[in-house]
Each structure stands twice: as C-alpha cells, then as structure tokens.
C-alpha positions in Angstrom: 15.4 -3.3 0.6 14.6 -0.8 3.1 11.6 -1.4 5.5 9.2 0.6 7.8 8.0 -1.3 10.3 4.9 0.1 12.1 4.4 -1.5 15.8 0.8 -0.6 16.4 0.6 -2.3 20.0 -1.6 0.9 21.0 -3.1 1.1 17.9 -2.7 3.9 15.3 -4.2 7.5 14.4 -3.2 9.8 11.7 -1.3 12.3 14.2 0.5 9.2 16.0 1.6 8.2 12.4 2.7 11.6 11.4 4.6 11.9 14.6 6.5 8.8 14.2 7.7 9.5 11.1 8.9 12.6 12.2 10.6 11.2 15.2 12.7 9.1 12.7 14.0 12.4 11.3 11.9 13.9 8.7 12.4 17.7 9.0 9.7 19.4 10.4 10.2 22.7 8.6 10.3 20.9 5.4 6.8 19.2 6.6 5.4 22.7 7.2 6.3 23.9 4.1 5.1 21.2 1.9 1.6 21.4 4.0 1.6 25.1 2.7 1.0 24.0 -0.6 -2.5 23.0 0.2 -3.1 26.7 0.7 -5.3 26.3 3.7 -2.9 28.9 5.7 -6.1 30.6 7.2 -7.5 27.1 8.8 -4.8 25.4 10.6 -1.0 25.6 12.0 0.8 22.4 13.0 2.9 22.2 16.3 5.4 19.3 17.2 6.4 19.0 20.9 8.2 16.0 22.9 6.0 14.3 25.2 6.1 10.9 27.5 3.7 8.1 27.4 4.2 5.5 30.2 7.9 6.4 30.0 8.2 6.5 26.3 9.2 9.9 24.8 8.0 10.5 21.3 7.0 13.2 18.8 3.6 14.7 19.1 2.1 16.1 16.1 -0.9 18.3 16.7 -3.1 20.2 14.1 -4.5 23.5 15.5 -7.4 24.8 14.0 -7.6 28.6 13.4 -10.8 30.3 14.7 -12.1 31.2 11.4 -11.5 27.6 10.0 -14.8 26.9 8.8 -15.9 25.7 5.7 -16.5 28.8 3.1 -19.9 27.5 2.8 -22.6 24.5 3.8 -22.7 21.6 1.6 -26.1 20.3 0.7 -26.1 16.3 1.7 -28.1 14.0 -0.4 -30.7 13.6 2.5 -31.2 17.2 2.4 -29.4 18.4 5.2 -27.1 21.4 5.5 -23.9 20.8 7.7 -20.1 22.0 7.8 -17.2 20.1 6.2 -15.9 19.0 2.9 -17.3 16.2 0.7 -14.6 13.5 -0.8 -14.7 15.5 -4.3 -13.9 18.4 -2.5 -11.2 17.1 -0.8 -9.7 15.1 -3.8 -9.6 18.8 -5.6 -7.8 20.4 -3.3 -5.2 17.7 -3.0 -5.0 17.1 -6.8 -4.9 20.8 -7.1 -1.9 21.6 -5.1 1.9 21.7 -6.0 2.5 18.5 -4.1 4.7 15.8 -5.3 2.7 13.2 -7.8 3.3 10.7 -5.3 2.0 12.5 -2.3 -1.3 13.7 -4.1 -1.8 10.1 -5.6 -1.4 8.1 -2.4 -3.3 11.2 -0.1 -6.1 10.7 -2.7 -6.4 7.1 -2.5 -6.1 6.9 1.1 -9.2 9.3 1.3 -11.1 7.4 -1.3 -10.8 4.1 0.8 -12.5 6.3 3.5 -14.9 7.8 1.4 -16.1 4.3 -0.1 -16.6 3.2 3.4 -18.4 5.8 4.4 -20.3 5.8 1.4 -21.3 2.1 2.1 -22.1 2.6 5.7 -24.6 5.7 4.9 -25.8 4.6 1.5 -24.3 7.2 -0.7 -21.8 7.6 -3.9 -18.5 7.9 -2.5 -18.1 11.5 -4.3 -21.0 12.7 -2.4 -19.8 11.2 1.0 -19.8 14.6 3.5 -16.8 14.0 6.0 -17.3 14.7 9.9 -14.5 13.4 11.9 -12.4 12.4 9.0 -12.9 15.0 6.8 -12.0 17.9 9.2 -9.0 20.0 8.5 -6.8 18.1 11.0 -7.7 14.6 8.9 -6.5 16.0 5.8 -3.5 17.4 7.0 -2.7 14.2 8.9 -3.0 12.0 5.8 -1.1 14.6 3.4 1.7 14.8 6.0 1.8 11.3 6.5 2.6 11.0 2.7 5.0 13.5 2.6 6.7 12.2 5.5 6.9 8.8 3.9 8.3 9.8 0.7 10.8 12.1 2.7 12.1 8.8 3.8 12.6 7.3 0.5 9.1 5.6 0.0 10.2 2.4 1.9 8.2 -0.7 2.2 5.7 -0.5 5.1 4.8 -3.7 7.0 2.5 -3.3 10.0 2.0 -5.4 13.2 -1.0 -7.5 13.7 -4.1 -5.2 14.7 -6.6 -5.2 17.7 -9.1 -2.8 18.7 -10.9 -2.2 21.8 -14.6 -2.5 23.0 -17.3 -0.5 24.2 -18.8 2.6 22.2 -17.4 6.1 20.7 -19.6 9.4 20.0 -19.5 10.4 16.1 -21.4 12.7 14.6 -24.2 10.2 14.0 -24.5 9.1 17.6 -23.0 6.2 19.5 -21.2 3.5 17.3 -19.8 0.7 18.5 -15.8 -0.3 18.4 -14.6 -1.3 16.0 -16.3 1.8 14.6 -18.0 1.3 11.4 -15.5 3.0 8.9 -12.5 1.8 10.7 -13.9 -2.1 10.1 -14.9 -1.5 6.8 -11.7 -0.1 5.7 -9.5 -2.6 7.2 -12.0 -5.3 5.3 -9.6 -8.2 4.6 -7.1 -7.4 7.0 -6.9 -9.3 10.1 -8.5 -7.8 13.2 -9.2 -8.7 16.6 -11.0 -7.2 19.6 -9.4 -7.1 22.9 -11.2 -6.4 26.2 -10.2 -2.9 27.0 -12.9 0.0 26.5 -10.4 2.3 24.4 -10.7 3.0 20.5 -7.1 2.1 19.5 -7.5 2.8 15.5 -9.3 5.7 14.0 -10.4 5.6 10.5 -7.3 7.7 9.4 -5.3 5.5 10.8 -7.2 2.4 9.4 -6.7 4.4 5.9 -3.2 4.9 6.2 -2.4 0.6 7.0 -5.1 -0.3 4.1 -3.5 1.8 1.8 0.4 1.8 2.5 1.0 -1.6 4.4 2.2 -4.9 2.4 1.4 -6.9 5.3 0.5 -7.6 8.6 2.7 -9.9 11.1 5.5 -9.6 13.6 8.3 -7.7 12.7 10.7 -9.8 10.3 14.2 -10.0 10.1 15.2 -6.4 10.0 18.6 -4.7 10.8 17.0 -1.2 12.3 18.9 2.0 11.3 16.4 4.2 13.1 13.7 3.9 15.4 10.8 6.6 16.0 7.8 6.9 18.5 4.5 9.0 17.6 2.6 9.9 20.7 -1.2 9.6 21.0 -3.3 12.0 22.7 -4.5 10.0 25.8 -2.1 9.2 28.6 -3.5 5.7 29.3 -2.6 3.9 32.2 -2.2 0.3 31.0 0.3 0.8 28.1 2.1 3.6 26.4 0.2 5.3 23.9 2.6 5.4 21.3 3.1 4.1 17.9 6.6 2.5 17.2 8.2 2.9 14.0 11.3 0.8 13.0 13.0 2.1 9.7 15.8 -0.5 8.5 17.1 -3.0 6.1 15.7 -6.6 5.7 18.0 -9.0 6.5 18.5 -11.8 4.2 16.3 -14.6 4.4 18.8 -17.6 4.7 20.5 -16.0 1.7 17.3 -14.8 -0.1 17.1 -11.3 -1.2 13.8 -9.6 -1.6 12.2 -6.3 -3.1 8.4 -5.0 -3.9 6.3 -5.7 -6.8 2.9 -4.3 -7.7 0.7 -6.8 -9.0 -2.3 -5.4 -11.1 -5.5 -7.4 -11.1 -8.9 -6.9 -13.4 -11.9 -9.5 -13.8 -13.3 -9.5 -17.8 -15.9 -11.6 -18.9 -16.6 -9.6 -22.3 -13.2 -10.0 -23.8 -12.3 -12.4 -26.8 -9.4 -14.6 -26.4 -7.5 -13.1 -29.3 -7.7 -9.7 -27.9 -6.6 -11.3 -24.2 -3.7 -12.6 -26.1 -2.6 -9.6 -27.9 -3.2 -7.3 -24.3 -0.8 -10.0 -22.8 1.8 -9.7 -25.4 1.9 -5.9 -25.3 2.1 -6.1 -21.7 5.0 -8.3 -21.7 6.6 -6.6 -24.7 6.3 -3.2 -22.5 8.3 -4.5 -19.7 6.1 -6.1 -17.3 7.6 -8.7 -14.9 4.8 -11.3 -15.5 1.5 -11.3 -17.1 -0.8 -14.6 -16.6 -4.6 -15.2 -16.7 -6.5 -17.3 -14.5 -9.9 -18.7 -15.5 -12.7 -17.5 -13.1 -16.5 -17.7 -12.5 -18.2 -14.3 -12.4 -21.8 -12.9 -11.4 -24.8 -14.6 -13.2 -22.6 -17.7 -13.5 -20.7 -16.3 -16.7 -17.3 -17.7 -17.2 -14.4 -15.1 -17.3 -10.7 -14.6 -16.4 -8.6 -12.7 -14.3 -5.9 -10.9 -15.9 -3.0 -10.3 -13.4 0.3 -8.2 -14.3 3.2 -7.8 -12.0 5.7 -4.7 -12.5 8.1 -2.5 -10.3 5.8 -0.2 -8.1 7.2 3.0 -10.3 5.4 1.6 -13.3 2.5 0.5 -12.0 0.0 3.6 -13.3 1.7 3.3 -16.7 0.4 -0.5 -16.9 -2.7 0.3 -15.2 -3.5 2.8 -18.3 -2.3 -0.2 -20.7 -4.7 -2.5 -19.2 -7.7 0.1 -19.4 -6.7 0.7 -22.8 -6.2 -2.6 -24.3 -8.9 -4.6 -22.6 -12.5 -4.2 -21.5 -11.8 -3.6 -18.1 -13.1 -0.7 -16.3 -11.0 -0.5 -13.2 -7.6 -2.3 -12.2 -6.9 -3.4 -8.3 -3.5 -2.5 -7.3 -1.5 -3.6 -4.2 2.1 -3.9 -3.4 3.7 -7.3 -2.5 6.9 -8.1 -0.9 8.6 -10.8 -3.1 11.6 -13.0 -1.5 13.7 -14.4 -4.5 16.8 -16.2 -5.4 19.8 -14.4 -6.6 19.6 -15.1 -10.4 22.6 -16.0 -12.7 22.4 -16.6 -16.5 25.2 -18.8 -18.2 25.8 -21.2 -20.9 26.6 -24.9 -20.7 28.2 -27.0 -23.8 26.0 -29.9 -24.9 26.5 -32.2 -28.0 23.5 -29.9 -29.4 25.6 -26.7 -28.9 25.8 -24.2 -26.2 22.6 -23.8 -24.3 21.3 -20.6 -22.2 21.0 -21.8 -18.6 19.6 -19.7 -15.7 20.5 -20.4 -12.1 19.0 -19.4 -8.7 21.3 -19.1 -6.0 20.5 -18.8 -2.1 23.3 -17.4 -0.5 26.5 -19.3 -1.6 24.1 -22.5 -2.5 22.9 -23.4 -5.9 19.3 -24.6 -5.5 17.9 -24.0 -8.9 19.0 -24.5 -12.7 16.6 -24.3 -15.5 17.5 -24.5 -19.3 16.0 -21.7 -21.2 13.1 -22.6 -23.7 14.3 -20.7 -26.4 17.6 -21.9 -26.5 16.5 -25.6 -26.0 14.1 -25.0 -28.9 17.0 -23.9 -31.3 19.1 -26.4 -30.5 16.4 -29.1 -30.9 15.6 -27.7 -34.2 19.2 -27.6 -35.5 20.2 -31.1 -34.6 16.7 -32.6 -35.2 15.9 -33.9 -31.8 13.2 -33.4 -29.3 13.3 -30.1 -26.8 13.2 -32.7 -23.8 16.4 -34.2 -24.9 18.5 -31.0 -25.4 16.9 -30.1 -21.8 18.2 -33.0 -19.9 21.5 -32.6 -21.9 21.9 -29.0 -20.5 21.3 -30.4 -16.9 23.7 -33.0 -17.2 26.2 -30.4 -18.5 25.6 -28.1 -15.5 25.8 -31.0 -12.9 29.5 -31.6 -14.8 
C-alpha cells in the first residue's frame, strides 16, 4: 500500500500542503490546467518558486489575486451586514459545476464543508449561509482544489499525519483578535489529538486543518515506510527556531512482521425508527451487493430511546454507492464515512479431508507463519447434515485434519 505521510513539525496550511505535493513531483503545468476549470481566470494566478527555510529548500506555492478580483456582488449575511466574499453555498456550486474530476469535486467540497460546519457552529448560523472571510477567499479555494488535484495525480495514496501541535497567543481575524488555536481550527480538529506548545505562532490554519481532517487516516509517528520520494512545502514565514516547511514522504508501507495492509471505508449511521425485519433485509442487501462486512451494534440514543448503529465496511471506491444504498434501504437521513487503515493476514482457502467429507478451511498467514485456521461454517453445516452429527464435531475434525 502506498502511503503519503505528512510530517507537520511546523504545522500545516493550504499553500504548504500544495507545495509539498508539488515538490514530490506533481506537474505544475498540469495543476495550472486543472485550476483553470474553476473559471476564475480573472481573479487569480499561481506561482511556484524554490525557497529556503532554515536551511531546507522546498516548493513555495503562491496564489496572487488580480487587482479586479473582487466578488461580483455583495452578499447579505443573516445579521443584515453586507460584505465581500463567498458563502459555502456559492463555493460548492462553483466546484460542483466545474469540469474537475469527480474525485476532486467531491473531496474539495467535503473539505470546505468541514470549515462551513465549524464556522456555522461558532457564529450561530447554518453551514450553507456561512460567509467565508479568510478561508473563503479565492486563495483558499485554490489551495483546497489544488491539493485534491495533486493528491489524485499521485494516485490518491493513503494519508497519515504526524501528531499535531499549535502555538499560543492571538491572531487577527475578520471578527477581531481570536485566541490560538483559532476557534475554527479547533472545531475542525475536534476528536483529533492536538496539543499546545509555548510558541507565539499560528502553526495550523483552518484550511490546513480541514485538509487533515478530511484526508488523514491517522495521527501518529511515521509508520514503517520505504520512502520513494520526499518533498517540502515552504510556508510564508521564515521562523528562526524551526524550518517553516511541511515535509511529505511518499512510499510503500513496509510489512508489519509479515502482515499486509490496505484501506477500507467505514460507513456508520444511527437508527432508532427501523424495524428489525427491515434492518435485517438492508444488511442482507448490502452484503449481497459486495460489502466487506455489515454489522449492527445496540446503542442508546437521545431521550433514552434504544437504537442501533449500522456499520458497513467497503473498499473506498464503492463508498458512495453503499452510502446511497443505506439511505434508500433504511430510515437514515445521513451516513458518516471515514477511511481506516487495516492490518490483515494473508488469506488462503484450502480443503481438508475428514470422516464427514472435504471441509473448506480458511488459513491466515503472517509472513511464512500460519497463525490462523478456521473451518468455513457452511461447509461444516453441510457435512454435519449429511452424516447426522453436530456441526461442532465436523469443525473439530477439520482442525485435526489440518494439524496433520
């Protein structure tokens, strides 16, 4: 499995993330061509340069706004104020209406939605009406779309990130001075480990936080990884105490003591108004359609109502398909989705001879070591019915035959 490890020792911003991926080898002309599909030619142009931060050279990605790059009209905020900028609704229409690839459109909108939900919660308004100031500027639209384009150009590898740290103090925002971590950044990273360090610097911008929250499958030290390429994205500041760069390491995950790994998407929804019969039918349809696994977990929902959580595992390429099935087959109004890295044994199917006929057996290998052997239930059931014995007898006979 290919992994892209983002080493955020100096934090992350949108321009640093794009610069790091370009430093890995993403073609800059290709990126410009794809950004042209946003049809914002009169509002910006991008520039790539080689810059050094504390002795480390990397790619600096800059978005330069044109003189005339102002919103086409004022947008009325819910509180009656007129201001420049774009709402999340307008940004989503802009991206979804472009000729960008489905991957780029979907993931860019999802990243912006994380910011809209966070800003909406902070300012007390629906996400669709959130009026972006810093993060909604043209440069941030370009940063997020460019990152998605570059990621797809690299083959959409699994992204892992180093543990995150943010500085202390205050930053100037459209609404005044805000403490670090910035409220939007902290809200976006809710549920993700984050610590503060005693440095008066903003290390993580809302745009950088949204990219990590949307794409990273984990936050820990770099895993066993055979690096193929290493890139650095330069930040704007030239800080004296540490190189202001984002390091990106692209490579193949090394075997974990002989185990293999892949990425699966986990889909979840909480239900308290679906009958057991319909839940069973939906689970059966999902499995028949090719889901890797489907299971139901009892939970207690709001107002003390008993319910259950429906969980579906699938390959990432089919995640949207199964999410749509869940929405059609159950009473769900929404589905949570996130990618998970899975460590697994190498699997092999075989058959062993027993007094009850041939029984199918699933073997699990950790490198060259056989660590699991499991008789298949249906094969054991058929053998038990044919010979008039218990399934347990057939199961144990299959294990004994494998030991021989």
